C-alpha angles and dihedrals in degrees: 000000000000117000106201121223098217102155101136096162095108089068097083091165091070099071093177091069095057096093123025141161108252102183137048115249105284088002088277103003100298114160122251114307088219092214101046134248126287123210127212141168121230132163092352092305134105118236135185126198137183140143089304095058142260124322132189123211111242102165134358092197092054092036085231119164119173118221109237123206116242126186097241137057093207112134096215113057138156121215119195126178108218130167099337091317132098111221122205122199122181133200091261091061096252119135140195136179136202128198122235116264094023129111120279086202098061112005107069109128119214108222119223106198121199133177107251116253092005102058089218112156114250137190106218128186107208115223115161146003116230133162094346093311133107109224123203144144133254119200121234127184105305092340146050143236129215112226137175138203134192094197088109099159100031132095089217108067122187115204131202130195111258105174136032112278107272086346088286093300107096095163093054112028107069104168146352111262094194145329122216141168115238124176091343092307129109120238131192129184125200131216114220105178103137101195144348117356091233097046117103090212090062090071101057100101117084094258145242124353128211119202134187136198132188095209108011094245119146095249097044103076123117129180110239101187137053105253111272088002085279091281115152138173133184113225125167089353091303126114107229132184110218098196103079101121138052122190102160139040140155139182128226140172114257108234096220102042099026088222125130115262133191131230121192128184119206125208121214143154086233097052136299123253137200120220127185123202127204113182089222100044103026126218129350128179119233103209120224106217123177137187088229133048092259114140121200110224101177133034107195103172138011130198122183118195132155094350092308129110123212116198135195106204146166129215139201124208117224091343090286133128089274121107132196104272099192134084086223090073100038108052116056138177119204117201122212110014095214097045112110094209101053120202108224117202126192119229102213132207131182116168099197100148112087124193110243091232104031125052115236121184127231110259094218091092095051127103129192121258112169137015129195139163116232133158096349093312136101109225120199130180124218131197130198109252090205089055089227099115136036127261122279132203124212131185131213119202109240119156134165133216119189090344090302114128118233117187125164115251103258114207119226097249125139095206099036105091098058099043091101104039102131103043139007096214120102093323092277113152100211110032123158117208130195112193102151124079114265088000126148128210120186130173136029113333093342116158134195116195100158121083113261089005127147127212121181131172139026113338093340118161132198110192101161125077113263089004125144127212122180131174136028115328093350116152137187120200106178141046118293091357120148128210119180132173130023122335094347126156127204105188106159127074110274090359123152127213121180136171130020121344093339122158127203105188106160127071110275088003121154125207119179135170130023122343093337125155128206102187103158126077110270089004124149127208123181134171132022121343092337122156129204107189104159128080109271089002125153128208124180136170128023125338092342121152128200105193103162128076111267088006126149126209121181135168129023122343092335120154129206103191103159126077111268089006125149127206126178134173133025120343093336121157130203109188103160125079111266089007125148127208122181137171127021125340092342122153129198110189105161128080110273089002124153127207121182136170127020122346092333119153128206104192104158126077111269089005126148126209119181134170131022120344093336121158129203108189103160125077111266089008126148128207123180135173126023127337091344120152128199109189105161128080110273089002125153127207121181136170128023122343092334119152131205106189103159125080112269089005127149126209120180134170132020117351091330119163128208102186104158127074111269089006126147126209122179135170131021121342090339118155131199106187103159125078112271088005125150126209119179134169130020123343092341124159127203102184103159130076109276089358124153127212120178135169129022122343092338119155129201105189103164130070115273091003124144129209126178134173130025128337092345125143137185122206100166125085110261088004122154126209120181134170128022124340092341124155129205104189104158128078111272089000126152126211123181136169130021123343091337118154129201109193102160127080113265088003124149126209125180135170134025121344091336122155136197117194102164126078113262089008126147128211122180135170130020122347092335120160129206107185103156127079111269088003125152127211122181136169127019124344092337122159129207105178105161133069112285090358122152127206120181134170127021125339091341122154129205106185102154125086109270088001126153127208119182134171130016120348092334119160130205109189105157124075112269088007124150127207122182135171127022124339092340122154129207102189104158127072112273088004125150126209120182135170127020124341092339121156128204104184101156124083110266089005126148127209120181135169129019122344091339121158131201109189104159124075111270088004123149128211122179136170127024124342092338123154130205104191104161128072112274088002124149127210121181137169127021123344093337123154127205104190103157128084113253 
């Protein structure tokens, strides 16, 4: 590729070459950048960047700027050259850097920023290089912190705090306006604007602060100005401080002292100001005086050279929503820095000559954005205030010899500066030029510089040997490259660019369609606003991006970011290497991951997400259906809104949850939370380790517990609940039937509304109760309340230890007592009641028959209505009484 030496500034006799347009409108017909273009110098080259990307100056004469690949598509970026690196910071807080003399195509380094000693992730905006450290700021809630790192060549950068948070004024200092090195000291300026630029109440604090440090250490900072430069105004009975915001600064060498000095420009609704700082003499104000009532409200860029200041500014009229819409009130030159009454000259521009084939705007609506000095020229960027046309860059010849300024005498003519926009030869509007051997140039202002090259169309340029450019503003930079259409660029060797505003940057790259970019070697981009950045990448459709090597992006706004990744559909993203994303709004982040359907996300390595809004987070996980999430490693979620969060877990059905490792949840609203747990059915819960819940609204809370049926739950370890509304509360307990409850350890309850309270107890039948340890209750409404008691039949009660009640409404109260029959009572210890309505109340007594009673200890009654009242007495027969003691 030919780099053209087109520095004509030494020819001061040719006045018409003093100011010239050095870029096409919008670089190659990009629309307005909305926020203007910034200029910077890096690695002995001049660059420009805006919302459309990064551009490198190739030739001022040809107005040729090469599009440079950057690793982000963010529209709002900051580029800062620091210590042989170019740092890039985007509006999301992500940052990259690239070393000088490396490839923009392959050598961008993604920076991973961490807080030193804590390994907390940070988002750091780099600002300055000082004493082998990169200094920057990280934003906290409503404030900021200055940090530094000495990991200059590493992708992993560790940052340490190097100044008090917000310089100990969190409520006032909102941001760092700039950091700069001056006379081997570090300087930092704060912005203090507390609200909207046009709101009076935003100007109530006492204004900006400027701090200096000799070594950058946290305890070394000193404020070197009076806050807000001690400027005050009274408006609407309020005292306001105009100087709250700095957008521009520069350093220069003072002619008398040969020390470095600082110039800052403030921006304010109530008038901008310029202040100059000399470390020996302090601050002085450089007044801005005009012949009219114009007030500058914003200073966006400052350049100091040979005792003159050039300013890029912006102006309101009458404090309304109306800006200055004329270059004449946005780009100023101030003569004699130390003169109190400054003479301000306007640098005019009026682009009235329009190419018959290519549309060129009228410069009257342009305002200045950025100013820089490079190769004996002052370059300044302009943006269209009406946002109708793209940005433009002009240059002004300004060279020095032995510190003596030499600037061409510029006549005071409104139309003069743009008379020669399209060519610098003999002031001829349409002039073809063949410089290369065997080359061919055809059309208005077409140029061939490469040997055997071909340029055809309006303002087309072929710089590479054997290259071919065809169409309006098409340009080829390298050998055998081909650019065809309108405003196309073929930068790489053997690259091909075709259509409208297409760019083929990489070697053998192919860009076709409308505003497509093929930036990687062997990459292919086809469609509308598609980008193929990776090597061998392919991008097709509308707004698709293929970042990774060998990646494929197809459809609408899809992105293939990982190497070998594939994305297809509408707004799909494949970030992981070898990942696949297909459908609508799907994302595959993990390595070898697959996302398919609508808004599904495969985040884990080897994960699979399929359906509608499914998410696979864990490695090797699988989510399928609608709103399902598989978080654990090897987990599986299937159905609607089901979640498998544990490793190796499985959730299937409607809003089922498998939370524990190796857990299984299946059905509707079922949950398996314990490890190795299983929940199946409707609203089931398996909470314990290795627990099992099955049926409807069953709950297995304890480890190794099992519940099955409807509305059952187990709280005891190894407990089992089965049936309807049963509860197994005790350890190793078993509950079966309807509304049965097993509270005791190792207890067993079976039937209808039966309950076991004692350990090892057994209740069986209808409304039976086993309350004592090792007790047994069987039948209907039986009660065994004491240890080892036994109640059997209907409404029997065994309340004594080792007691036995059997039959109908029998009662065994005494220890070791036995009641048998109907309505019998064994009240004494070791007593025995048998028959109908018999009572054995004495210890060791025996009542047998009908209505018999044994009251005395060891007494015996037998027959019908007999009574044995005395000790050891015996009554037998009918209505007999034994009252005496034997």
